[in-house]
N, C-alpha and C positions, 0 to 999 in steps of 0.2 A: 418647435421650440427654437426658441431668443436664443443664440449663443452668448451672450451677452448678460441673461437674466440668471442670478445665482436661484435657485430653491433651497428654503430654510429646509431642513432635517432634523425631523425635531428627536432628542436628545430622549434615552427612557430611563428613569431612574434605578435604583436596585428597588427601593417597595414597590414603583410601578411593577416589577418582573414578580418582583415575589407574590404581589397581590390577587396574581391573575390567575383564573382560573378557566382551565378550556372544559369546550361544552364536552358531551357526552360524543359525539362525531370526532371531534378532537381528541379524545383519550383514546376514543377504539384506533385514528390513525398514527397516536405516538404510539403505543401497544405492537403495530404492524410493523412498522418504522425497528423499532429495540430487535423484535422476535427475527426481523431480512437480517441485520445489521449480526446478531447473536451469530445468527445460521451463515455469514458471509463470513466471521470471524473462524468459528470452525472449520470451516471447509478449507480456506489459507493455512490452517493451520497441521491440516493433514498430509502426513510424508508418505513415499514409496520409496520403496531401497530399488537402487537403477545398478545391476553390472554390466559393464563393458571390458573387453579386452583388450589391451593399451599396451605397449613397449614396455620394456625397462627404459631406455633411453626416455621417454615425452614422462610417465612415472618422473624419474629423476631430475628431468626437466620441470615439472611443475615443481618438486618438493622444492627446489631449491629458488626460482621464482615467490615461495609464497614466506621461505622461510625468510628473504629479504624484502620481505614486506612484512613480517612478523605475524602473522595466520596461517593455522592448519594445513595443510596444501588441499585436503580436499572441501574446505571454506574454499579457500580460492579457487579452484576447479568449480563445482558448484556456480561463484562470485561470477568467472569470468564467461559459464556458456550459458547466464542467465541475460547478460548484461550481449553476448551474442543473440541471443535468441530475440529479445527483447529490438535489439536494433534489425535485426533482419525482417522482424512482424514489422516493423514500424514502415522497414523500406517497401513490403509486399504490400500492408492492408492502402 
């Protein structure tokens, strides 16, 4: 492709988009995508309780930091743990 050549990208108006009628195969594909999206969203919303023992010092420390950040300490702990896991996963993958 010539670097100096500018390709024209056509614009699509609202009337053109709203007048589009998908084929039966496209309709089926759209339904599959919607079902997968619904399934993915439902899976992300599922939670589980986690219990672990921690020293009173660390709990007080977490509460103090969370208070300075203006959030509940459990939210702070969850956020901090998630950030650490994301960082480690990125580093190890």
